[in-house]
gemmi code that builds the backbone of each chain (N, CA, C; Angstrom):
import gemmi

chains = {
    "A": [
        ("MET", (25.562, -111.066, -20.703), (26.871, -111.628, -21.021), (27.967, -110.725, -20.478)),
        ("ALA", (28.987, -111.317, -19.869), (30.098, -110.519, -19.340), (30.923, -109.952, -20.485)),
        ("VAL", (31.279, -108.651, -20.328), (31.997, -107.960, -21.393), (33.219, -107.268, -20.782)),
        ("PRO", (34.385, -107.298, -21.421), (35.556, -106.598, -20.874), (35.297, -105.102, -20.740)),
        ("LYS", (35.766, -104.514, -19.621), (35.512, -103.088, -19.370), (36.506, -102.227, -20.124)),
        ("ARG", (37.755, -102.703, -20.231), (38.801, -101.877, -20.836), (39.443, -102.593, -22.019)),
        ("LYS", (39.965, -101.808, -22.910), (40.736, -102.358, -24.019), (42.012, -102.990, -23.478)),
        ("MET", (42.356, -104.181, -23.998), (43.599, -104.818, -23.560), (44.772, -104.152, -24.270)),
        ("SER", (45.797, -103.789, -23.478), (46.917, -103.036, -24.040), (47.729, -103.903, -24.993)),
        ("ARG", (48.416, -103.211, -25.899), (49.268, -103.914, -26.851), (50.334, -104.716, -26.109)),
        ("SER", (50.826, -104.140, -25.004), (51.864, -104.799, -24.210), (51.349, -106.101, -23.604)),
        ("ASN", (50.132, -106.038, -23.020), (49.581, -107.251, -22.392), (49.292, -108.323, -23.433)),
        ("THR", (48.790, -107.893, -24.580), (48.502, -108.849, -25.654), (49.784, -109.554, -26.081)),
        ("ARG", (50.823, -108.736, -26.263), (52.080, -109.332, -26.757), (52.743, -110.188, -25.683)),
        ("ALA", (52.578, -109.784, -24.397), (53.147, -110.593, -23.316), (52.482, -111.953, -23.269)),
        ("ARG", (51.141, -111.974, -23.491), (50.420, -113.255, -23.504), (50.874, -114.109, -24.678)),
        ("ARG", (50.980, -113.456, -25.841), (51.301, -114.246, -27.042), (52.751, -114.713, -27.042)),
        ("SER", (53.594, -114.059, -26.240), (54.992, -114.491, -26.191), (55.116, -115.877, -25.566)),
        ("GLN", (54.065, -116.317, -24.874), (54.109, -117.642, -24.246), (53.697, -118.751, -25.224)),
        ("TRP", (53.213, -118.380, -26.423), (52.866, -119.420, -27.406), (54.157, -120.008, -27.952)),
        ("LYS", (54.316, -121.316, -27.805), (55.552, -121.924, -28.280), (55.231, -123.119, -29.162)),
        ("ALA", (56.038, -123.311, -30.161), (55.907, -124.490, -31.009), (56.830, -125.576, -30.488)),
        ("THR", (56.375, -126.816, -30.511), (57.217, -127.926, -30.084), (57.537, -128.793, -31.302)),
        ("ALA", (58.757, -129.246, -31.367), (59.162, -130.085, -32.488), (58.606, -131.487, -32.296)),
        ("PRO", (58.028, -132.101, -33.346), (57.528, -133.472, -33.207), (58.681, -134.470, -33.120)),
        ("ASN", (58.447, -135.550, -32.390), (59.439, -136.625, -32.311), (59.295, -137.512, -33.550)),
        ("LEU", (60.313, -137.517, -34.380), (60.248, -138.278, -35.626), (61.084, -139.550, -35.510)),
        ("VAL", (60.703, -140.544, -36.292), (61.507, -141.755, -36.376), (62.238, -141.769, -37.712)),
        ("LYS", (63.471, -142.265, -37.682), (64.320, -142.261, -38.870), (64.314, -143.664, -39.466)),
        ("THR", (63.944, -143.758, -40.724), (63.946, -145.057, -41.401), (64.689, -144.924, -42.719)),
        ("VAL", (65.262, -146.033, -43.143), (65.968, -146.046, -44.426), (65.174, -146.923, -45.388)),
        ("GLU", (64.661, -146.308, -46.456), (63.891, -147.047, -47.462), (64.613, -146.935, -48.793)),
        ("ASN", (65.017, -148.071, -49.343), (65.699, -148.127, -50.636), (66.919, -147.208, -50.656)),
        ("GLY", (67.645, -147.164, -49.536), (68.840, -146.346, -49.490), (68.584, -144.878, -49.204)),
        ("ARG", (67.309, -144.485, -49.097), (67.007, -143.076, -48.801), (66.548, -142.959, -47.347)),
        ("VAL", (67.076, -141.966, -46.652), (66.695, -141.743, -45.253), (65.423, -140.894, -45.222)),
        ("THR", (64.391, -141.400, -44.524), (63.139, -140.639, -44.393), (62.802, -140.493, -42.917)),
        ("TYR", (62.198, -139.360, -42.586), (61.737, -139.101, -41.222), (60.220, -139.079, -41.231)),
        ("SER", (59.612, -139.757, -40.251), (58.147, -139.806, -40.235), (57.659, -139.875, -38.797)),
        ("LEU", (56.369, -139.552, -38.598), (55.757, -139.609, -37.275), (55.559, -141.073, -36.883)),
        ("PRO", (55.856, -141.445, -35.621), (55.685, -142.835, -35.215), (54.218, -143.203, -35.006)),
        ("HIS", (53.893, -144.484, -35.175), (52.559, -145.048, -34.938), (51.484, -144.323, -35.731)),
        ("GLN", (51.778, -144.002, -36.960), (50.792, -143.307, -37.786), (50.925, -143.785, -39.223)),
        ("ALA", (49.769, -143.920, -39.887), (49.774, -144.403, -41.262), (50.487, -143.406, -42.171)),
        ("LYS", (51.169, -143.939, -43.185), (51.928, -143.099, -44.110), (51.263, -143.088, -45.484)),
        ("VAL", (51.428, -141.979, -46.197), (50.836, -141.848, -47.521), (51.754, -142.519, -48.527)),
        ("VAL", (51.185, -143.396, -49.348), (51.940, -144.041, -50.418), (51.709, -143.256, -51.697)),
        ("THR", (52.792, -142.877, -52.364), (52.676, -142.093, -53.598), (53.258, -142.867, -54.760)),
        ("ASP", (52.788, -142.540, -55.964), (53.390, -143.144, -57.153), (54.602, -142.305, -57.573)),
        ("SER", (55.215, -142.668, -58.708), (56.467, -142.027, -59.100), (56.281, -140.537, -59.371)),
        ("ALA", (55.054, -140.132, -59.777), (54.815, -138.721, -60.060), (54.584, -137.917, -58.786)),
        ("GLY", (54.383, -138.598, -57.663), (54.200, -137.891, -56.394), (52.751, -137.688, -55.995)),
        ("THR", (51.785, -138.253, -56.751), (50.380, -138.142, -56.352), (50.064, -139.191, -55.298)),
        ("ALA", (49.283, -138.785, -54.300), (48.965, -139.670, -53.180), (48.002, -140.757, -53.630)),
        ("LEU", (48.309, -142.012, -53.288), (47.449, -143.130, -53.681), (46.570, -143.569, -52.515)),
        ("PHE", (47.189, -143.973, -51.390), (46.430, -144.443, -50.230), (47.317, -144.376, -49.000)),
        ("LEU", (46.697, -144.568, -47.846), (47.434, -144.579, -46.583), (47.788, -146.018, -46.230)),
        ("GLU", (49.000, -146.216, -45.739), (49.474, -147.562, -45.445), (50.106, -147.578, -44.064)),
        ("TYR", (49.894, -148.675, -43.319), (50.564, -148.837, -42.023), (50.944, -150.293, -41.853)),
        ("LYS", (52.227, -150.561, -41.651), (52.762, -151.903, -41.468), (52.348, -152.832, -42.614)),
        ("GLY", (52.519, -152.339, -43.840), (52.245, -153.143, -45.014), (50.786, -153.422, -45.277)),
        ("ARG", (49.895, -152.655, -44.646), (48.464, -152.896, -44.771), (47.793, -151.608, -45.218)),
        ("LYS", (46.953, -151.698, -46.225), (46.255, -150.496, -46.695), (45.209, -150.100, -45.658)),
        ("VAL", (45.231, -148.836, -45.227), (44.358, -148.374, -44.151), (43.184, -147.585, -44.698)),
        ("ALA", (43.462, -146.604, -45.550), (42.384, -145.744, -46.044), (42.823, -145.103, -47.347)),
        ("ASP", (41.849, -144.556, -48.088), (42.161, -143.812, -49.299), (42.681, -142.436, -48.923)),
        ("ALA", (43.614, -141.941, -49.715), (44.190, -140.628, -49.405), (43.240, -139.513, -49.851)),
    ],
    "B": [
        ("MET", (34.887, -157.780, -19.248), (34.223, -156.499, -18.917), (35.190, -155.362, -19.229)),
        ("PRO", (34.772, -154.393, -20.069), (35.669, -153.272, -20.377), (35.874, -152.386, -19.153)),
        ("THR", (37.078, -151.855, -19.036), (37.345, -150.924, -17.944), (36.562, -149.640, -18.162)),
        ("PRO", (35.911, -149.089, -17.127), (35.184, -147.831, -17.309), (36.137, -146.719, -17.731)),
        ("ALA", (35.664, -145.874, -18.643), (36.502, -144.805, -19.163), (36.671, -143.724, -18.114)),
        ("LYS", (37.899, -143.213, -18.016), (38.134, -142.089, -17.113), (37.874, -140.794, -17.870)),
        ("GLY", (37.610, -139.725, -17.098), (37.436, -138.425, -17.722), (36.001, -138.178, -18.124)),
        ("PRO", (35.770, -137.043, -18.794), (34.405, -136.649, -19.131), (33.781, -137.556, -20.192)),
        ("ARG", (32.428, -137.527, -20.256), (31.701, -138.328, -21.245), (31.921, -137.754, -22.638)),
        ("LEU", (31.758, -138.595, -23.639), (31.697, -138.098, -25.016), (30.394, -137.335, -25.177)),
        ("GLY", (30.421, -136.274, -25.944), (29.196, -135.518, -26.168), (28.822, -134.717, -24.938)),
        ("GLY", (27.526, -134.560, -24.697), (27.068, -133.661, -23.641), (26.816, -134.352, -22.314)),
        ("GLY", (26.489, -135.636, -22.311), (26.151, -136.304, -21.057), (26.145, -137.800, -21.228)),
        ("PRO", (25.770, -138.524, -20.188), (25.791, -139.992, -20.255), (24.899, -140.548, -21.358)),
        ("ALA", (23.704, -139.966, -21.523), (22.789, -140.463, -22.553), (23.356, -140.211, -23.938)),
        ("HIS", (23.976, -139.025, -24.099), (24.563, -138.682, -25.394), (25.709, -139.648, -25.714)),
        ("GLU", (26.512, -139.974, -24.693), (27.616, -140.904, -24.927), (27.101, -142.287, -25.326)),
        ("ARG", (26.062, -142.766, -24.618), (25.494, -144.085, -24.958), (25.023, -144.113, -26.396)),
        ("LEU", (24.341, -143.019, -26.813), (23.837, -142.971, -28.180), (24.977, -142.925, -29.189)),
        ("MET", (26.009, -142.126, -28.881), (27.134, -142.025, -29.821), (27.830, -143.373, -29.983)),
        ("LEU", (28.048, -144.068, -28.864), (28.719, -145.372, -28.944), (27.855, -146.372, -29.698)),
        ("ALA", (26.530, -146.328, -29.462), (25.631, -147.238, -30.170), (25.659, -146.959, -31.666)),
        ("ASN", (25.612, -145.673, -32.041), (25.600, -145.325, -33.462), (26.938, -145.653, -34.122)),
        ("LEU", (28.036, -145.383, -33.400), (29.360, -145.688, -33.960), (29.517, -147.192, -34.167)),
        ("SER", (29.062, -148.005, -33.183), (29.216, -149.449, -33.331), (28.326, -149.968, -34.458)),
        ("ALA", (27.131, -149.390, -34.601), (26.254, -149.796, -35.709), (26.912, -149.492, -37.045)),
        ("ALA", (27.532, -148.299, -37.140), (28.208, -147.927, -38.388), (29.401, -148.840, -38.640)),
        ("LEU", (30.095, -149.214, -37.564), (31.253, -150.101, -37.714), (30.839, -151.466, -38.232)),
        ("PHE", (29.732, -152.030, -37.690), (29.300, -153.357, -38.126), (28.717, -153.313, -39.534)),
        ("GLU", (28.170, -152.152, -39.923), (27.596, -152.038, -41.266), (28.702, -151.919, -42.318)),
        ("HIS", (29.703, -151.067, -42.045), (30.711, -150.761, -43.065), (32.031, -151.492, -42.844)),
        ("LYS", (32.232, -152.151, -41.703), (33.439, -152.908, -41.347), (34.652, -152.013, -41.079)),
        ("ARG", (34.594, -150.764, -41.500), (35.723, -149.851, -41.315), (35.196, -148.432, -41.318)),
        ("ILE", (35.461, -147.692, -40.233), (34.995, -146.297, -40.174), (36.139, -145.392, -39.740)),
        ("THR", (36.064, -144.145, -40.186), (37.040, -143.128, -39.813), (36.402, -142.213, -38.789)),
        ("THR", (37.085, -142.031, -37.657), (36.555, -141.182, -36.592), (37.745, -140.591, -35.822)),
        ("THR", (37.450, -139.851, -34.763), (38.553, -139.286, -33.988), (39.190, -140.382, -33.134)),
        ("VAL", (40.420, -140.162, -32.716), (41.150, -141.164, -31.934), (40.424, -141.425, -30.615)),
        ("THR", (39.919, -140.363, -29.980), (39.234, -140.517, -28.695), (38.003, -141.401, -28.831)),
        ("LYS", (37.197, -141.132, -29.860), (35.982, -141.931, -30.057), (36.338, -143.370, -30.407)),
        ("ALA", (37.381, -143.551, -31.219), (37.772, -144.908, -31.602), (38.215, -145.707, -30.384)),
        ("LYS", (38.945, -145.053, -29.473), (39.436, -145.760, -28.284), (38.286, -146.121, -27.352)),
        ("ARG", (37.270, -145.247, -27.273), (36.108, -145.567, -26.445), (35.253, -146.655, -27.092)),
        ("LEU", (35.238, -146.631, -28.434), (34.372, -147.571, -29.156), (34.907, -148.993, -29.095)),
        ("ARG", (36.205, -149.148, -29.040), (36.809, -150.478, -29.172), (36.271, -151.492, -28.145)),
        ("PRO", (36.339, -151.226, -26.816), (35.814, -152.231, -25.869), (34.309, -152.418, -25.997)),
        ("PHE", (33.605, -151.329, -26.330), (32.145, -151.381, -26.462), (31.744, -152.312, -27.606)),
        ("ALA", (32.376, -152.118, -28.773), (32.030, -152.919, -29.950), (32.472, -154.369, -29.784)),
        ("GLU", (33.633, -154.559, -29.142), (34.132, -155.929, -28.992), (33.240, -156.738, -28.055)),
        ("ARG", (32.624, -156.056, -27.085), (31.683, -156.733, -26.189), (30.452, -157.195, -26.970)),
        ("LEU", (30.004, -156.346, -27.921), (28.852, -156.733, -28.742), (29.208, -157.936, -29.618)),
        ("ILE", (30.440, -157.975, -30.117), (30.855, -159.115, -30.945), (30.905, -160.383, -30.096)),
        ("THR", (31.310, -160.251, -28.826), (31.315, -161.410, -27.930), (29.916, -161.966, -27.750)),
        ("PHE", (28.935, -161.057, -27.627), (27.533, -161.514, -27.563), (27.154, -162.236, -28.846)),
        ("ALA", (27.574, -161.670, -29.990), (27.224, -162.261, -31.279), (27.833, -163.647, -31.436)),
        ("LYS", (29.032, -163.846, -30.882), (29.667, -165.164, -30.972), (28.903, -166.192, -30.140)),
        ("ARG", (28.318, -165.745, -29.018), (27.505, -166.672, -28.216), (26.276, -167.075, -29.025)),
        ("GLY", (25.622, -166.107, -29.655), (24.649, -166.381, -30.699), (23.261, -166.816, -30.272)),
        ("ASP", (22.938, -166.902, -28.964), (21.596, -167.332, -28.578), (20.638, -166.137, -28.537)),
        ("LEU", (19.374, -166.454, -28.234), (18.335, -165.424, -28.330), (18.541, -164.319, -27.302)),
        ("SER", (18.947, -164.687, -26.075), (19.100, -163.667, -25.038), (20.226, -162.703, -25.388)),
        ("SER", (21.310, -163.223, -25.953), (22.399, -162.323, -26.323), (21.984, -161.443, -27.497)),
        ("ARG", (21.173, -161.985, -28.399), (20.675, -161.171, -29.509), (19.806, -160.034, -28.976)),
        ("ARG", (18.996, -160.313, -27.968), (18.156, -159.264, -27.396), (18.997, -158.214, -26.672)),
        ("ARG", (20.088, -158.653, -26.058), (20.955, -157.690, -25.366), (21.646, -156.767, -26.370)),
        ("VAL", (22.002, -157.300, -27.541), (22.594, -156.452, -28.575), (21.532, -155.526, -29.157)),
        ("LEU", (20.315, -156.048, -29.335), (19.236, -155.219, -29.890), (18.868, -154.079, -28.948)),
        ("ALA", (19.154, -154.248, -27.644), (18.902, -153.157, -26.710), (19.842, -151.985, -26.965)),
        ("VAL", (20.995, -152.261, -27.590), (21.960, -151.195, -27.895), (21.753, -150.698, -29.318)),
        ("ILE", (21.775, -151.632, -30.282), (21.630, -151.278, -31.696), (20.197, -151.588, -32.102)),
        ("SER", (19.435, -150.566, -32.481), (18.016, -150.772, -32.755), (17.771, -151.298, -34.159)),
        ("ASN", (18.787, -151.219, -35.036), (18.606, -151.653, -36.418), (18.743, -153.176, -36.500)),
        ("LYS", (17.619, -153.869, -36.799), (17.635, -155.334, -36.833), (18.506, -155.878, -37.957)),
        ("GLY", (18.550, -155.129, -39.080), (19.356, -155.580, -40.217), (20.826, -155.662, -39.854)),
        ("ILE", (21.309, -154.633, -39.143), (22.727, -154.608, -38.766), (23.013, -155.700, -37.744)),
        ("VAL", (22.086, -155.915, -36.805), (22.285, -156.963, -35.796), (22.301, -158.336, -36.463)),
        ("HIS", (21.447, -158.515, -37.459), (21.428, -159.786, -38.204), (22.769, -160.011, -38.895)),
        ("GLU", (23.278, -158.939, -39.516), (24.561, -159.038, -40.200), (25.671, -159.376, -39.204)),
        ("LEU", (25.595, -158.754, -38.014), (26.593, -159.014, -36.975), (26.583, -160.480, -36.551)),
        ("PHE", (25.369, -161.053, -36.382), (25.275, -162.430, -35.874), (25.566, -163.460, -36.957)),
        ("THR", (25.204, -163.172, -38.219), (25.346, -164.183, -39.275), (26.661, -164.057, -40.043)),
        ("ASP", (27.152, -162.802, -40.245), (28.358, -162.628, -41.064), (29.617, -162.427, -40.220)),
        ("ILE", (29.528, -161.554, -39.232), (30.746, -161.160, -38.510), (31.118, -162.208, -37.467)),
        ("ALA", (30.122, -162.733, -36.722), (30.418, -163.661, -35.623), (31.158, -164.920, -36.095)),
        ("PRO", (30.740, -165.582, -37.230), (31.486, -166.772, -37.658), (32.931, -166.474, -38.028)),
        ("VAL", (33.182, -165.275, -38.592), (34.549, -164.914, -38.960), (35.415, -164.787, -37.716)),
        ("MET", (34.817, -164.291, -36.620), (35.566, -164.040, -35.391), (35.654, -165.282, -34.492)),
        ("SER", (35.065, -166.414, -34.927), (34.927, -167.551, -34.009), (36.281, -168.074, -33.531)),
        ("ALA", (37.311, -168.019, -34.402), (38.622, -168.559, -34.024), (39.467, -167.545, -33.259)),
        ("ARG", (38.970, -166.304, -33.146), (39.779, -165.227, -32.576), (39.376, -164.991, -31.123)),
        ("ASP", (40.340, -164.979, -30.214), (40.045, -164.755, -28.795), (40.285, -163.293, -28.456)),
        ("GLY", (39.304, -162.455, -28.719), (39.447, -161.016, -28.449), (40.292, -160.342, -29.510)),
        ("GLY", (40.362, -159.014, -29.408), (41.107, -158.251, -30.405), (40.410, -158.267, -31.747)),
        ("TYR", (39.089, -157.962, -31.725), (38.315, -158.038, -32.967), (38.440, -156.780, -33.805)),
        ("THR", (38.966, -155.718, -33.228), (39.067, -154.460, -33.979), (40.512, -153.993, -34.009)),
        ("ARG", (40.789, -153.140, -34.986), (42.138, -152.588, -35.162), (42.007, -151.085, -35.333)),
        ("ILE", (42.790, -150.329, -34.575), (42.787, -148.865, -34.673), (44.115, -148.426, -35.281)),
        ("THR", (44.043, -147.637, -36.346), (45.242, -147.084, -36.978), (45.102, -145.575, -37.051)),
        ("LYS", (46.091, -144.862, -36.545), (46.046, -143.390, -36.571), (46.421, -142.910, -37.961)),
        ("ILE", (45.697, -141.906, -38.439), (45.943, -141.423, -39.803), (46.197, -139.928, -39.829)),
        ("GLY", (46.627, -139.341, -38.710), (46.966, -137.919, -38.731), (45.794, -137.031, -38.365)),
        ("ASN", (46.016, -135.726, -38.449), (45.030, -134.771, -37.948), (44.067, -134.327, -39.043)),
        ("ARG", (42.833, -134.007, -38.609), (41.791, -133.539, -39.522), (42.103, -132.116, -39.955)),
        ("LYS", (41.690, -131.776, -41.172), (42.049, -130.473, -41.713), (41.329, -129.337, -40.985)),
        ("GLY", (40.054, -129.503, -40.704), (39.267, -128.381, -40.192), (39.645, -127.955, -38.788)),
        ("ASP", (39.679, -128.913, -37.855), (39.909, -128.561, -36.454), (41.151, -129.217, -35.882)),
        ("ASN", (41.986, -129.826, -36.723), (43.253, -130.428, -36.298), (43.043, -131.555, -35.282)),
        ("ALA", (41.867, -132.190, -35.311), (41.600, -133.292, -34.382), (42.329, -134.536, -34.870)),
        ("PRO", (43.020, -135.264, -33.987), (43.676, -136.499, -34.405), (42.652, -137.559, -34.808)),
        ("MET", (42.817, -138.088, -36.014), (41.842, -139.025, -36.570), (42.410, -140.439, -36.591)),
        ("ALA", (41.516, -141.417, -36.646), (41.937, -142.816, -36.688), (40.928, -143.602, -37.510)),
        ("VAL", (41.395, -144.727, -38.060), (40.515, -145.682, -38.733), (40.343, -146.866, -37.795)),
        ("ILE", (39.089, -147.195, -37.457), (38.836, -148.404, -36.662), (38.138, -149.398, -37.571)),
        ("GLU", (38.664, -150.624, -37.621), (38.132, -151.611, -38.551), (38.035, -152.964, -37.863)),
        ("LEU", (37.133, -153.801, -38.380), (37.012, -155.167, -37.883), (38.142, -155.999, -38.470)),
        ("VAL", (38.747, -156.834, -37.635), (39.834, -157.690, -38.103), (39.192, -158.945, -38.681)),
        ("MET", (39.016, -158.938, -40.018), (38.284, -160.026, -40.680), (39.213, -161.122, -41.194)),
        ("GLU", (40.528, -160.887, -41.148), (41.444, -161.905, -41.662), (41.423, -163.133, -40.744)),
        ("PRO", (41.687, -164.332, -41.287), (41.783, -165.508, -40.419), (42.978, -165.381, -39.481)),
        ("VAL", (42.859, -165.996, -38.284), (43.938, -165.930, -37.303), (45.172, -166.608, -37.880)),
        ("SER", (46.292, -165.899, -37.844), (47.492, -166.427, -38.500), (48.025, -167.614, -37.697)),
        ("PRO", (48.337, -168.734, -38.382), (48.807, -169.933, -37.670), (50.197, -169.770, -37.097)),
        ("LYS", (50.949, -168.785, -37.610), (52.316, -168.585, -37.145), (52.354, -168.369, -35.635)),
        ("GLN", (51.465, -167.498, -35.115), (51.512, -167.131, -33.702), (51.264, -168.343, -32.809)),
        ("ALA", (50.382, -169.243, -33.247), (50.113, -170.440, -32.452), (51.385, -171.275, -32.316)),
        ("VAL", (52.113, -171.399, -33.391), (53.375, -172.155, -33.367), (54.370, -171.490, -32.432)),
        ("VAL", (54.428, -170.145, -32.512), (55.365, -169.394, -31.668), (55.013, -169.586, -30.200)),
        ("ASN", (53.716, -169.514, -29.866), (53.290, -169.665, -28.471), (53.663, -171.039, -27.927)),
        ("GLU", (53.451, -172.081, -28.738), (53.786, -173.443, -28.312), (55.277, -173.575, -28.023)),
        ("ALA", (56.065, -172.981, -28.903), (57.513, -173.052, -28.732), (57.936, -172.333, -27.452)),
        ("GLU", (57.314, -171.189, -27.183), (57.652, -170.424, -25.978), (57.269, -171.199, -24.716)),
        ("LYS", (56.091, -171.838, -24.756), (55.646, -172.613, -23.593), (56.622, -173.764, -23.320)),
        ("ALA", (57.059, -174.418, -24.385), (57.966, -175.547, -24.238), (59.281, -175.092, -23.603)),
        ("THR", (59.802, -173.962, -24.064), (61.058, -173.452, -23.499), (60.854, -173.012, -22.061)),
        ("ALA", (59.676, -172.417, -21.749), (59.402, -171.968, -20.381), (59.350, -173.154, -19.423)),
        ("LYS", (58.757, -174.262, -19.895), (58.668, -175.463, -19.048), (60.060, -176.006, -18.750)),
        ("ALA", (60.928, -175.993, -19.741), (62.264, -176.555, -19.589), (63.144, -175.649, -18.714)),
        ("ALA", (62.978, -174.344, -18.827), (63.901, -173.393, -18.202), (63.725, -173.208, -16.682)),
        ("PRO", (62.491, -173.009, -16.121), (62.368, -172.359, -14.803), (62.971, -173.120, -13.631)),
        ("ALA", (62.944, -174.476, -13.617), (63.361, -175.232, -12.436), (64.781, -174.897, -11.971)),
        ("PRO", (65.829, -174.969, -12.818), (67.187, -174.635, -12.350), (67.335, -173.167, -11.964)),
        ("VAL", (66.622, -172.255, -12.640), (66.773, -170.817, -12.394), (66.340, -170.481, -10.974)),
        ("GLU", (65.210, -171.063, -10.512), (64.685, -170.752, -9.182), (65.683, -171.131, -8.097)),
        ("GLU", (66.321, -172.291, -8.240), (67.279, -172.752, -7.234), (68.437, -171.775, -7.108)),
        ("GLU", (68.919, -171.304, -8.249), (70.061, -170.385, -8.253), (69.730, -169.081, -7.534)),
        ("THR", (68.538, -168.533, -7.817), (68.164, -167.242, -7.228), (68.005, -167.372, -5.720)),
        ("ALA", (67.418, -168.510, -5.230), (67.210, -168.700, -3.800), (68.541, -168.709, -3.063)),
        ("SER", (69.525, -169.430, -3.594), (70.835, -169.509, -2.949), (71.519, -168.146, -2.952)),
        ("ALA", (71.358, -167.414, -4.036), (71.992, -166.108, -4.153), (71.424, -165.135, -3.112)),
        ("GLU", (70.088, -165.194, -2.890), (69.453, -164.282, -1.927), (69.934, -164.560, -0.510)),
        ("SER", (70.003, -165.856, -0.132), (70.424, -166.198, 1.223), (71.856, -165.744, 1.476)),
        ("ALA", (72.725, -165.838, 0.488), (74.113, -165.425, 0.637), (74.215, -163.905, 0.801)),
        ("ASP", (73.405, -163.173, 0.050), (73.495, -161.710, 0.038), (72.984, -161.085, 1.331)),
        ("SER", (71.901, -161.651, 1.913), (71.132, -160.926, 2.916), (71.946, -160.482, 4.137)),
        ("PRO", (72.788, -161.328, 4.787), (73.525, -160.851, 5.969), (74.502, -159.724, 5.630)),
        ("GLU", (75.172, -159.845, 4.504), (76.144, -158.818, 4.112), (75.478, -157.467, 3.919)),
        ("SER", (74.331, -157.497, 3.217), (73.658, -156.250, 2.895), (73.177, -155.565, 4.171)),
        ("ALA", (72.704, -156.354, 5.172), (72.217, -155.766, 6.415), (73.353, -155.040, 7.133)),
        ("GLN", (74.519, -155.666, 7.186), (75.660, -155.041, 7.847), (76.083, -153.751, 7.146)),
        ("SER", (76.210, -153.843, 5.844), (76.662, -152.680, 5.084), (75.693, -151.519, 5.247)),
        ("GLY", (74.383, -151.830, 5.325), (73.384, -150.782, 5.489), (73.567, -150.045, 6.804)),
        ("ASP", (73.814, -150.784, 7.898), (73.997, -150.167, 9.212), (75.202, -149.236, 9.215)),
        ("SER", (76.295, -149.735, 8.670), (77.517, -148.934, 8.695), (77.330, -147.655, 7.875)),
        ("ALA", (76.639, -147.764, 6.762), (76.426, -146.600, 5.908), (75.602, -145.537, 6.646)),
        ("GLU", (74.560, -146.000, 7.379), (73.697, -145.047, 8.076), (74.479, -144.291, 9.154)),
        ("SER", (75.290, -145.030, 9.916), (76.056, -144.397, 10.991), (77.042, -143.381, 10.417)),
        ("ALA", (77.665, -143.721, 9.313), (78.613, -142.814, 8.682), (77.906, -141.539, 8.229)),
        ("ASP", (76.720, -141.709, 7.654), (75.974, -140.551, 7.164), (75.631, -139.604, 8.305)),
        ("SER", (75.093, -140.164, 9.413), (74.641, -139.324, 10.517), (75.812, -138.549, 11.112)),
        ("ALA", (76.991, -139.209, 11.216), (78.171, -138.547, 11.772), (78.601, -137.390, 10.878)),
        ("GLU", (78.581, -137.615, 9.587), (79.034, -136.573, 8.658), (78.047, -135.417, 8.545)),
        ("SER", (76.765, -135.770, 8.547), (75.752, -134.767, 8.235), (75.698, -133.680, 9.302)),
        ("ALA", (75.886, -134.042, 10.575), (75.770, -133.060, 11.652), (76.790, -131.932, 11.503)),
        ("PRO", (78.100, -132.215, 11.375), (79.064, -131.121, 11.217), (78.848, -130.318, 9.941)),
        ("SER", (78.478, -131.016, 8.864), (78.300, -130.301, 7.601), (77.179, -129.283, 7.706)),
        ("ALA", (76.093, -129.634, 8.433), (74.995, -128.708, 8.608), (75.454, -127.477, 9.381)),
        ("GLU", (76.268, -127.698, 10.402), (76.780, -126.579, 11.202), (77.637, -125.649, 10.354)),
        ("SER", (78.513, -126.252, 9.553), (79.389, -125.443, 8.714), (78.578, -124.620, 7.714)),
        ("ALA", (77.491, -125.210, 7.205), (76.633, -124.501, 6.259), (76.007, -123.286, 6.933)),
        ("GLU", (75.581, -123.448, 8.187), (74.973, -122.339, 8.931), (75.983, -121.215, 9.145)),
        ("GLU", (77.209, -121.603, 9.479), (78.272, -120.609, 9.676), (78.521, -119.816, 8.400)),
        ("ALA", (78.522, -120.543, 7.286), (78.775, -119.892, 6.005), (77.708, -118.852, 5.700)),
        ("THR", (76.440, -119.205, 5.971), (75.352, -118.255, 5.699), (75.465, -117.037, 6.593)),
        ("GLU", (75.866, -117.227, 7.842), (76.019, -116.102, 8.769), (77.108, -115.143, 8.296)),
        ("GLU", (78.187, -115.711, 7.820), (79.284, -114.880, 7.316), (78.853, -114.022, 6.134)),
        ("LYS", (78.048, -114.621, 5.272), (77.557, -113.873, 4.094), (76.736, -112.665, 4.512)),
        ("LYS", (75.890, -112.867, 5.534), (75.037, -111.769, 5.998), (75.933, -110.640, 6.565)),
    ],
}
model = gemmi.Model(1)
for chain_id, residues in chains.items():
    chain = gemmi.Chain(chain_id)
    for i, (resn, *xyz) in enumerate(residues, 1):
        res = gemmi.Residue()
        res.name, res.seqid = resn, gemmi.SeqId(i, " ")
        for name, pos in zip(("N", "CA", "C"), xyz):
            atom = gemmi.Atom()
            atom.name, atom.element = name, gemmi.Element(name[0])
            atom.pos, atom.b_iso = gemmi.Position(*pos), 0.0
            res.add_atom(atom)
        chain.add_residue(res)
    model.add_chain(chain)
structure = gemmi.Structure()
structure.add_model(model)
structure.setup_entities()
């Protein structure tokens, strides 16, 4: 098995990791019952009861899966 | 005929992919709804819908062709007796894929693929008929208008194009020279 000959320097490690970038997701804005919500497009949403516990996943008014 | 998938096979090789698709479709026909990764669901959709098309035909040769893929006779029986009659009124689009977010362990995008067992909604048939009726009424006058418009435009556009080209060539030559002079001065 090929093995590195030298220890990678702290500088090289940090230079590599400086290229890791987070990208913001594209959200869609919807107004439900007067409240503005942001959600991922084309993806099922979790339906919760008044206490905030997840009940099931829903997409376009159709139950998709259990949460 | 489903379009061949681009890119690498699922799993390790062609045989592994065939087995995975066969097992996924068997699980889909058994449970009517399965959760899998988005990639597998997208590959499974044309494969499974082709099997349902065989089931709708319903004769012995098509049953044998399905049995060549799915070895479980019980599931094939269920496909031919339960699923095929439900799909009889539906012209394709037998499955539905819904994305449900990423998996916890490896962050793989997951999806639910399910058989569309609901009866075909009569609303769409009415809408299609209405659209066809309007399309029949509309196109005849529109075509005449566009033909006359094209004939009127064509000579003008040809002339304008020539003049524009000549103007460009005249301008571009001196501008290039001036740019060269500017670079020389900088040096």
